[in-house]
C-alpha positions as CSV (number, residue, x, y, z in Angstrom):
1,M,77.0,93.1,82.7
2,K,79.9,91.4,83.9
3,I,83.0,92.7,84.7
4,G,86.5,91.1,85.5
5,I,88.6,92.6,88.2
6,F,92.3,91.2,89.0
7,N,92.9,92.0,92.5
8,Y,95.9,93.4,94.2
9,T,95.5,93.8,97.6
10,K,93.5,92.9,100.6
11,R,92.0,96.2,100.5
12,E,89.8,97.8,104.0
13,S,85.4,98.5,102.8
14,P,84.6,99.6,100.3
15,T,86.2,97.4,98.3
16,I,85.5,97.9,94.0
17,E,84.2,94.4,94.5
18,R,81.4,95.5,97.0
19,V,80.7,99.3,95.1
20,L,80.2,97.9,92.2
21,D,77.6,94.7,93.7
22,N,76.0,96.7,94.9
23,L,75.5,98.9,91.9
24,G,73.8,96.3,90.4
25,F,76.5,95.2,88.3
26,D,78.1,90.9,87.8
27,V,81.3,90.8,89.5
28,S,84.4,87.8,88.9
29,V,87.3,88.6,91.1
30,Y,90.2,87.4,90.3
31,D,93.8,87.5,92.5
32,Y,96.6,89.4,90.9
33,K,98.9,86.0,90.9
34,E,96.9,84.7,88.4
35,N,98.4,85.4,84.4
36,H,95.6,88.2,83.7
37,F,96.4,88.6,79.9
38,E,95.6,85.1,79.0
39,I,92.4,85.1,81.4
40,M,91.4,88.1,79.6
41,K,92.0,87.1,76.2
42,K,90.4,83.3,77.1
43,S,87.3,85.8,78.6
44,N,84.3,87.1,77.4
45,I,84.0,89.7,79.2
46,K,84.4,92.8,78.0
47,Y,85.6,95.4,80.8
48,W,88.5,94.7,83.3
49,I,89.5,96.8,86.2
50,F,93.1,96.7,88.2
51,T,92.9,97.4,91.4
52,G,95.3,99.4,93.9
53,S,97.9,97.9,95.6
54,P,99.8,98.9,98.8
55,M,103.1,96.8,97.1
56,D,105.9,99.5,95.6
57,V,105.9,99.1,92.0
58,N,109.6,99.7,91.9
59,K,110.5,96.2,93.6
60,D,112.1,94.1,91.8
61,T,109.2,91.2,93.1
62,A,106.6,93.6,92.5
63,P,104.0,92.1,90.1
64,Q,103.7,94.1,86.7
65,I,100.5,94.4,84.2
66,D,101.3,92.7,81.2
67,K,100.9,95.9,79.1
68,R,99.7,94.1,75.8
69,I,96.3,94.4,77.5
70,L,96.5,97.9,75.6
71,R,95.6,96.7,72.8
72,M,93.3,93.9,73.6
73,E,90.6,93.8,71.1
74,G,87.0,93.9,72.8
75,K,88.4,94.8,75.7
76,R,88.3,97.9,78.1
77,V,90.6,98.4,81.1
78,F,90.5,100.8,84.1
79,L,93.3,100.9,85.9
80,I,93.7,102.1,89.9
81,C,96.8,103.3,91.2
82,Y,99.6,101.0,91.4
83,S,98.0,99.4,88.3
84,M,97.9,102.8,86.9
85,E,102.4,102.9,88.0
86,S,102.7,100.1,86.8
87,I,101.5,100.2,82.9
88,L,103.0,103.9,82.6
89,E,106.1,103.4,84.1
90,Q,106.4,100.5,81.5
91,L,105.1,102.8,78.6
92,G,108.2,105.2,79.9
93,C,106.9,107.7,82.4
94,T,109.2,108.8,85.4
95,L,107.8,107.8,88.4
96,V,108.5,109.7,91.8
97,K,108.8,108.3,95.2
98,R,107.5,110.0,98.2
99,E,106.7,109.8,101.8
100,R,103.1,107.5,102.0
101,N,100.7,109.8,101.9
102,R,97.7,107.7,103.7
103,K,94.4,108.4,103.1
104,R,94.6,111.8,101.7
105,V,90.7,113.5,101.2
106,F,91.8,115.8,98.5
107,F,89.9,118.3,95.8
108,M,90.8,118.1,91.9
109,D,89.4,120.0,89.0
110,I,88.4,118.3,86.1
111,I,90.5,119.2,82.9
112,Y,88.0,117.9,80.3
113,Q,84.4,117.2,80.1
114,N,83.8,114.1,78.3
115,Y,81.5,110.9,78.6
116,L,83.6,109.3,81.9
117,T,83.1,112.7,84.0
118,K,79.2,113.2,82.8
119,G,77.0,114.5,85.5
120,I,80.0,114.4,87.9
121,S,80.9,118.6,89.1
122,S,84.1,120.0,89.1
123,P,86.2,119.4,91.8
124,I,85.9,116.1,92.6
125,R,86.6,115.1,96.4
126,A,89.1,112.1,96.0
127,W,90.9,109.9,98.6
128,R,94.0,108.7,97.6
129,N,96.8,106.9,99.3
130,H,100.2,106.7,97.3
131,E,103.8,106.8,97.4
132,T,104.9,107.4,93.8
133,Y,102.9,109.4,91.1
134,I,103.7,110.2,87.4
135,P,104.1,114.1,87.1
136,V,102.1,115.5,84.6
137,N,105.2,116.8,82.7
138,K,106.4,113.3,82.6
139,L,103.8,111.7,80.6
140,I,104.5,110.3,77.6
141,P,103.0,111.7,73.7
142,G,99.2,109.6,73.2
143,V,98.5,110.0,77.0
144,K,95.8,111.8,77.3
145,L,95.9,113.5,80.6
146,Q,91.9,114.1,81.8
147,S,92.4,115.4,85.8
148,Q,95.4,116.3,87.8
149,Y,96.3,117.6,91.0
150,E,99.7,119.5,92.1
151,G,101.0,118.7,89.0
152,E,100.5,115.2,89.4
153,V,98.3,112.9,86.9
154,M,95.3,111.9,88.6
155,T,93.2,110.9,85.4
156,C,94.3,109.6,82.1
157,F,93.3,108.0,78.8
158,Y,95.6,105.6,76.5
159,M,94.1,103.5,74.0
160,N,91.7,100.9,75.7
161,A,92.3,102.7,78.8
162,V,90.9,104.2,81.5
163,M,93.8,105.4,84.7
164,T,93.5,106.8,87.9
165,Q,95.8,107.5,90.3
166,W,93.1,108.1,92.8
167,H,90.3,105.7,94.0
168,P,87.0,106.2,92.6
169,E,85.1,103.2,94.6
170,H,85.6,106.0,97.7
171,C,83.3,108.3,96.7
172,D,80.4,109.7,94.8
173,D,81.9,111.1,91.9
174,G,84.4,108.2,91.4
175,K,80.8,106.0,91.9
176,Q,79.8,107.8,89.0
177,M,82.6,107.7,86.7
178,L,82.5,103.9,87.0
179,I,79.0,103.8,86.3
180,N,79.6,106.4,82.7
181,W,82.6,103.9,82.2
182,L,80.7,100.6,81.9
183,N,77.6,102.4,79.9
184,R,79.8,104.1,77.1
């Protein structure tokens, strides 16, 4: 199975590209500066992942993800951290900023069991590195909460997208979640 990835950062390993390659998936990586909407529209790739980034999503110069990807026929997207923030803010959710919380490991409870959480036990031990987040009470109608931690949205669904504030490529439960998403 072919997966397209738009890379918004030069991350330390393990990168999501390497993790998916090790899991046996065929990965094509694109730079975030490329026109992701046009690339996705012309491609026969069904599954697309948008990575996190150390950039501040609220800066005027920060690249934003074209929200039209949420309505693309035959395409599924997985948005991680920065990418989730970009889309949810454009949809009208309020972002809150705090001092950077680097490389924090936390345990979040899964709210709903579904295809995404098959084979995963609650709580998930996860890794996050973000200073911007979306409070659960600031979600817009239509965004379905999947997991939260201390009032912050950690995983949610909207249209053809799964969004995580945490980094699934850094833990076994997250890798299982990616596999579940890709095998649906």
